[in-house]
C-alpha positions in Angstrom: 9.8 -244.3 -73.6 6.6 -245.0 -71.6 3.2 -245.6 -73.3 0.0 -243.8 -72.3 -2.1 -245.4 -69.6 -4.9 -247.7 -70.6 -7.9 -246.7 -68.5 -11.7 -246.1 -68.6 -12.3 -243.3 -69.1 -9.1 -242.6 -71.0 -6.9 -239.9 -69.5 -6.9 -236.6 -71.3 -3.1 -236.1 -71.4 0.0 -238.2 -70.7 3.6 -236.9 -71.1 5.8 -240.0 -71.6 9.2 -240.4 -69.9 12.0 -243.0 -69.7 11.9 -245.3 -66.7 10.6 -248.5 -65.4 7.2 -247.2 -64.1 5.8 -248.1 -60.7 3.9 -251.0 -59.2 2.7 -251.5 -55.7 4.7 -253.8 -53.4 3.7 -255.0 -49.9 5.1 -252.7 -47.3 5.2 -249.7 -49.6 3.5 -246.6 -48.1 0.5 -244.5 -49.0 1.2 -241.0 -47.4 -1.0 -237.9 -47.5 -0.1 -234.2 -47.4 -3.4 -233.1 -46.1 -5.6 -234.6 -43.4 -8.7 -234.3 -45.6 -7.3 -237.0 -47.9 -7.3 -239.7 -45.2 -10.3 -241.5 -46.7 -8.8 -241.5 -50.2 -5.5 -242.7 -48.8 -6.9 -245.6 -46.7 -9.1 -246.7 -49.6 -6.3 -247.0 -52.2 -3.9 -248.5 -49.7 -6.4 -251.3 -49.0 -7.1 -251.8 -52.7 -3.4 -252.0 -53.7 -2.2 -254.0 -50.6 0.0 -251.1 -49.3 0.3 -249.7 -45.8 -1.4 -246.5 -45.0 1.0 -244.2 -43.2 -1.0 -241.0 -42.8 0.5 -237.5 -43.0 4.2 -237.6 -43.6 6.8 -235.1 -44.8 9.5 -237.6 -45.6 9.8 -239.7 -48.8 10.7 -243.4 -49.2 11.2 -245.6 -52.2 7.9 -246.9 -53.5 5.7 -244.2 -51.9 2.4 -243.2 -53.2 1.7 -239.6 -52.1 -1.6 -237.8 -52.2 -1.7 -234.0 -51.8 -3.9 -231.0 -52.4 -2.7 -228.1 -54.4 -1.5 -227.5 -58.0 -3.6 -227.0 -61.0 -4.4 -230.6 -61.8 -5.5 -230.9 -65.4 -7.5 -227.7 -65.6 -6.6 -224.9 -63.4 -9.0 -224.8 -60.5 -11.3 -227.6 -61.5 -11.9 -229.6 -58.3 -12.2 -232.8 -60.3 -8.8 -232.3 -62.1 -5.6 -234.0 -61.0 -1.9 -234.5 -61.9 -0.3 -237.9 -61.5 3.5 -238.1 -61.7 5.3 -241.4 -61.9 9.0 -240.8 -61.4 12.0 -242.3 -59.6 10.1 -245.2 -58.2 7.4 -243.1 -56.6 3.9 -241.8 -57.5 2.6 -238.3 -56.6 -1.1 -237.5 -57.2 -2.2 -233.9 -56.6 -5.2 -231.8 -57.4 -7.0 -228.7 -56.2 -9.8 -230.7 -54.6 -10.3 -234.1 -52.9 -12.4 -235.3 -55.8 -9.6 -234.9 -58.3 -7.1 -236.7 -56.1 -9.7 -239.5 -55.7 -10.0 -239.8 -59.5 -6.2 -239.9 -59.7 -6.3 -243.0 -57.4 -8.9 -244.6 -59.7 -6.6 -244.1 -62.7 -3.7 -245.6 -60.7 -5.8 -248.6 -59.6 -6.7 -249.4 -63.2 -3.2 -249.0 -64.4 -1.8 -251.5 -62.0 -4.8 -253.8 -62.2 -3.8 -257.5 -62.4 -0.1 -256.9 -61.7 0.4 -254.2 -64.2 2.7 -251.2 -64.1 1.8 -247.5 -63.9 3.8 -245.9 -66.8 6.6 -243.4 -66.1 5.6 -239.8 -66.9 2.9 -237.3 -66.1 -0.8 -237.6 -66.4 -2.9 -234.4 -66.5 -6.6 -235.2 -66.5 -10.0 -233.6 -66.0 -13.5 -234.3 -67.0 -15.2 -232.4 -69.9 -18.5 -232.4 -68.1 -19.3 -231.7 -64.5 -22.4 -234.1 -64.4 -21.7 -237.8 -65.0 -24.7 -239.6 -63.7 -26.4 -243.0 -63.3 -30.1 -243.0 -62.4 -31.9 -246.0 -60.9 -35.7 -246.5 -60.7 -36.2 -248.3 -57.4 -39.9 -247.5 -57.3 -41.1 -249.9 -60.0 -38.4 -252.5 -59.2 -36.8 -252.8 -55.8 -33.0 -253.3 -55.5 -31.2 -254.4 -52.4 -28.9 -252.1 -50.4 -26.0 -254.3 -51.4 -26.8 -254.2 -55.1 -26.9 -250.4 -55.0 -23.7 -250.3 -53.0 -22.0 -252.5 -55.6 -23.0 -250.1 -58.3 -21.6 -247.1 -56.2 -18.2 -248.8 -56.1 -18.4 -249.5 -59.8 -19.4 -245.9 -60.6 -16.7 -244.5 -58.4 -14.0 -246.5 -60.2 -15.4 -245.1 -63.5 -15.3 -241.5 -62.2 -19.1 -241.0 -62.2 -20.2 -238.4 -59.7 -24.0 -238.7 -59.5 -26.4 -241.5 -58.5 -30.1 -240.7 -59.1 -32.8 -242.5 -57.1 -36.3 -242.4 -58.4 -38.0 -243.9 -55.3 -41.7 -243.0 -55.7 -44.1 -243.9 -58.6 -47.5 -245.4 -59.2 -46.3 -248.8 -58.4 -44.5 -248.2 -55.0 -43.0 -245.9 -52.6 -39.6 -247.3 -51.5 -38.1 -245.3 -48.6 -39.2 -245.3 -45.0 -41.1 -242.2 -44.0 -41.8 -240.8 -40.5 -44.1 -238.0 -41.6 -46.3 -240.3 -43.7 -45.6 -244.0 -42.9 -49.0 -244.9 -44.5 -47.6 -244.4 -48.0 -44.6 -246.7 -47.7 -44.6 -250.0 -49.6 -43.7 -253.2 -47.8 -40.5 -253.7 -49.8 -38.6 -250.6 -49.1 -35.2 -249.2 -47.9 -35.0 -248.1 -44.3 -33.6 -244.6 -43.5 -30.6 -246.4 -42.0 -30.0 -248.2 -45.3 -30.3 -245.0 -47.3 -27.9 -243.3 -44.9 -25.3 -246.0 -45.5 -25.9 -245.7 -49.3 -25.4 -241.9 -49.1 -22.3 -242.2 -46.9 -20.7 -244.8 -49.3 -21.5 -242.5 -52.2 -20.0 -239.5 -50.5 -16.8 -241.5 -49.9 -16.6 -242.0 -53.7 -17.4 -238.3 -54.4 -20.8 -239.3 -55.8 -23.8 -237.1 -55.1 -27.1 -239.0 -54.5 -29.9 -237.1 -56.4 -33.3 -238.0 -55.0 -36.5 -237.8 -57.1 -39.9 -237.5 -55.6 -41.8 -237.0 -58.8 -44.9 -234.8 -58.7 -47.7 -233.9 -59.6 -47.8 -237.1 -61.7 -46.5 -240.6 -60.9 -47.9 -240.4 -57.4 -50.1 -243.5 -57.5 -48.5 -245.2 -54.5 -48.8 -242.1 -52.3 -52.4 -241.5 -53.4 -53.4 -245.0 -52.6 -53.3 -243.9 -48.9 -54.8 -240.5 -49.7 -57.7 -241.2 -52.0 -59.3 -237.8 -51.3 -56.3 -236.2 -53.1 -56.6 -238.2 -56.3 -57.3 -236.1 -59.4 -60.7 -236.7 -60.9 -62.0 -235.4 -64.2 -65.3 -233.6 -64.7 -67.1 -236.9 -64.7 -65.6 -238.0 -61.4 -63.3 -240.6 -63.0 -59.9 -240.9 -61.3 -56.9 -240.0 -63.4 -54.1 -242.5 -62.9 -51.2 -241.4 -60.7 -52.1 -237.7 -60.7 -52.7 -235.6 -57.6 -55.3 -232.8 -57.5 -53.2 -229.7 -57.4 -56.2 -227.5 -56.7 -56.5 -229.0 -53.2 -54.4 -227.4 -50.4 -53.8 -230.8 -48.8 -51.9 -232.0 -51.9 -49.2 -229.4 -51.5 -49.0 -230.0 -47.7 -48.5 -233.8 -48.3 -45.7 -233.4 -50.8 -44.0 -230.7 -49.0 -44.0 -232.8 -45.8 -42.1 -235.4 -47.7 -39.7 -233.0 -49.5 -38.7 -231.5 -46.2 -38.3 -234.9 -44.5 -36.0 -236.3 -47.2 -33.9 -233.2 -47.4 -32.5 -234.3 -44.1 -31.7 -237.8 -45.5 -30.2 -236.9 -48.8 -27.5 -234.4 -47.9 -26.2 -233.7 -51.5 -26.7 -230.4 -53.2 -28.8 -231.8 -56.1 -32.5 -232.6 -56.4 -34.9 -233.8 -59.1 -38.4 -232.5 -58.8 -39.9 -234.7 -61.6 -42.8 -232.7 -63.1 -43.3 -235.1 -66.1 -46.4 -236.7 -67.5 -49.1 -235.0 -65.5 -52.1 -236.7 -67.1 -54.4 -233.7 -66.8 -52.3 -231.9 -69.4 -52.5 -234.8 -71.8 -56.3 -234.3 -72.3 -57.2 -232.7 -75.6 -58.7 -229.8 -73.6 -57.5 -229.8 -70.0 -59.8 -226.8 -69.1 -62.9 -228.7 -70.1 -61.8 -232.1 -68.8 -60.8 -230.8 -65.4 -63.1 -227.9 -64.5 -61.8 -227.7 -60.9 -58.2 -227.2 -62.1 -59.4 -224.6 -64.6 -61.4 -222.8 -61.9 -58.4 -222.7 -59.6 -56.2 -221.4 -62.4 -58.6 -218.5 -63.1 -58.9 -217.7 -59.5 -55.1 -217.6 -59.1 -54.1 -216.0 -62.4 -57.1 -214.2 -63.8 -59.5 -215.0 -66.6 -56.7 -216.2 -68.9 -55.1 -218.6 -66.4 -55.0 -222.2 -67.6 -54.2 -225.7 -66.2 -50.6 -225.5 -67.5 -50.1 -222.3 -65.5 -51.5 -224.0 -62.3 -49.2 -227.0 -62.9 -46.1 -224.7 -63.5 -46.9 -222.9 -60.3 -47.1 -226.3 -58.5 -43.6 -227.0 -59.7 -42.3 -223.6 -58.7 -43.9 -224.0 -55.2 -42.2 -227.4 -54.8 -38.9 -225.8 -56.0 -39.3 -223.2 -53.3 -39.6 -225.9 -50.7 -36.4 -227.6 -51.8 -34.6 -224.4 -52.5 -34.9 -223.5 -48.8 -32.6 -226.5 -48.1 -29.9 -225.1 -50.4 -30.4 -227.5 -53.3 -29.9 -227.1 -57.0 -32.9 -228.5 -58.8 -33.8 -230.1 -62.1 -37.1 -231.2 -63.7 -37.9 -233.4 -66.6 -38.2 -231.4 -69.9 -41.9 -232.3 -70.4 -42.6 -230.6 -67.1 -41.9 -227.3 -68.7 -45.1 -226.4 -70.4 -45.2 -224.2 -73.6 -49.0 -223.7 -73.0 -48.3 -221.9 -69.7 -48.7 -218.2 -70.3 -49.2 -216.6 -66.9 -46.3 -218.4 -65.1 -42.9 -219.4 -66.2 -40.8 -222.1 -64.5 -38.3 -220.8 -61.9 -35.2 -219.5 -63.5 -32.9 -221.8 -61.5 -34.6 -225.0 -62.6 -32.3 -227.1 -64.8 -33.7 -229.2 -67.6 -33.4 -233.0 -67.4 -34.0 -233.6 -71.1 -35.2 -237.2 -71.8 -37.8 -237.1 -74.6 -38.7 -235.3 -77.8 -41.8 -237.5 -78.3 -44.4 -236.0 -75.9 -47.4 -234.0 -76.9 -46.2 -230.5 -78.0 -42.6 -231.7 -77.8 -40.0 -228.9 -77.6 -36.5 -229.3 -79.0 -33.5 -228.8 -76.7 -32.8 -225.5 -78.3 -36.0 -224.1 -76.9 -34.5 -224.4 -73.4 -30.9 -223.7 -74.3 -31.7 -220.5 -76.2 -33.6 -219.3 -73.1 -30.3 -219.7 -71.2 -31.3 -222.8 -69.2 -28.7 -225.4 -68.2 -29.5 -228.9 -69.3 -28.6 -232.5 -68.4 -28.7 -235.0 -71.2 -30.9 -238.1 -70.5 -31.5 -238.8 -74.2 -34.0 -241.7 -74.2 -32.7 -243.0 -77.6 -29.2 -243.7 -76.2 -29.3 -243.6 -72.4 -32.6 -245.2 -71.4 -32.4 -248.9 -70.3 -36.1 -249.7 -69.9 -36.8 -253.2 -68.5 -38.8 -255.3 -70.9 -38.3 -252.9 -73.8 -41.9 -251.6 -73.9 -43.3 -249.3 -76.6 -40.4 -248.4 -78.9 -37.6 -248.8 -76.3 -34.7 -251.1 -77.0 -31.8 -251.8 -74.6 -29.0 -249.4 -75.4 -25.6 -250.9 -76.3 -22.2 -249.6 -75.3 -21.1 -249.6 -78.9 -23.9 -247.3 -80.1 -23.2 -244.8 -77.3 -19.4 -245.0 -77.9 -19.7 -244.5 -81.6 -22.7 -242.3 -82.1 -23.5 -240.3 -78.9 -21.9 -237.3 -77.2 -23.3 -234.8 -74.7 -24.6 -232.5 -77.4 -26.8 -235.3 -78.9 -29.7 -234.4 -76.6 -32.7 -235.5 -78.7 -32.7 -238.3 -81.3 -29.4 -238.6 -83.1 -28.6 -234.9 -84.0 -26.3 -232.7 -82.0 -27.3 -229.3 -80.9 -25.1 -226.4 -82.0 -21.7 -226.2 -80.4 -22.5 -222.7 -79.0 -24.7 -224.4 -76.4 -22.0 -226.8 -75.2 -21.2 -225.0 -71.9 -24.9 -225.1 -71.0 -25.0 -228.9 -71.3 -23.8 -229.9 -67.9 -23.4 -233.6 -68.7 -25.5 -236.7 -69.0 -27.1 -239.5 -67.1 -27.6 -243.1 -68.0 -30.9 -244.3 -66.6 -32.4 -247.7 -65.7 -36.3 -247.7 -65.6 -38.4 -250.6 -64.3 -41.4 -250.5 -66.5 -41.6 -254.3 -66.7 -39.8 -255.1 -63.5 -39.7 -258.9 -63.9 -38.1 -258.8 -67.4 -34.6 -258.9 -65.8 -33.1 -259.9 -62.5 -30.9 -257.4 -60.7 -27.9 -259.4 -61.8 -29.0 -259.3 -65.4 -29.5 -255.5 -65.1 -25.9 -255.2 -63.7 -24.5 -257.2 -66.7 -26.7 -255.4 -69.2 -25.6 -251.9 -68.2 -21.9 -252.7 -67.8 -20.6 -251.6 -71.2 -23.2 -248.8 -71.6 -21.9 -247.3 -68.4 -18.3 -247.5 -69.6 -19.1 -246.0 -73.0 -21.2 -243.2 -71.4 -18.6 -242.0 -69.0 -15.9 -242.1 -71.7 -18.0 -239.6 -73.7 -18.7 -237.4 -70.6 -15.0 -237.4 -69.7 -13.9 -236.6 -73.2 -16.7 -236.1 -75.8 -14.3 -236.3 -78.8 -13.7 -239.4 -81.0 -12.1 -242.0 -78.7 -8.6 -243.2 -79.5 -9.5 -246.8 -79.2 -11.8 -248.7 -81.5 -14.9 -250.2 -79.9 -13.3 -253.7 -80.1 -10.2 -252.5 -78.3 -12.3 -250.5 -75.8 -14.4 -253.6 -75.0 -11.3 -255.8 -74.6 -9.8 -253.2 -72.3 -13.0 -253.2 -70.2 -12.8 -257.0 -70.0 -9.2 -256.8 -68.9 -9.9 -254.3 -66.2 -12.9 -256.2 -64.9 
């Protein structure tokens, strides 16, 4: 009898069977049953040294056939698939192209290094629909080729999101036609970003842009000093834009509209975190112009948190017009806002429970919001390990984390599981020279593998950490 495949992430189900299994041979065909699978077919044919034969109805010994239809591992889940190895052939099918692609990733790992895909039937699907990796390219630039290498790695591991945080106090890293004055010398051109997005699309990875506001805008404001936020004494507040000035909204909306044409995926991160005005002991006193604008807009009881929440809602309206689903960092949802509540369709990107007035994940979940887990104690790789950050290890994620562990080390109640869409492993460039790009790639290698294992199947893994690590080393 065959043994279950050894892959990362592990397949959810394998029905063994008697038989020799399958391995690719030169001259064997990859055939497709639907024209929409041509990209997947050509890719796996090239990777396995097979010939791509396109759409065919006949069958030959050694064939690998890709087709749409069937229930995959989970009914209509577009990311599910079924892979059948029988009679010297392989059939991979699923209700959507993404699932068929993931089936080819499983097969690629199975036959890695001359191995054999075991006889039998794999039925597989992810537990979580969001399996992400986020990269801070604002504080530390990364080359197009480095990012593309990560996309290929992510695709083989069945990740489906790549977040790009491209604007911060240190730099603004993507070419702009509406505001070229804000762009840093070391940046990605739009042509480079389009190639990145196209490669990601071919791997069924959505690129999620983040233009953070109203904080973390130092690079933008360097070219627009009139929009810098100043306190009542006229002192500039680092990275913060003055949201009481009409020109502030116009500037950011110009950029959001411009980049909506570049990033064609359906997801967007609005940021919203660490607006310094709200970290003052009394924002109303410290920033009288913001307090006055809040009262004018919301009446006598309006406060700076209301004004900031309205800013986030207004930016959401700009992005929503482009048909995007939006998220914002959890510390951009302000408990002190009373006149305005964040837009109902904003998802929570939960990263911290340490900010002033920290709110536990249950605050958002009990209100019905959907949440993406960016738990900074497990999933934050912060260059230079500033403050209390330490580089996360794959072993700690593998043995102690799952998608319900949103804050600290304690899981939220199981009743909220469906509202937790998944998780994202994030690289931040706080001390950008602490590691080279190659060191970053090496440092995140096992954490990425452990994270996706827990997003694909949050239960206790079948393999020990030692065996999981040796499997990762064998697969390369």
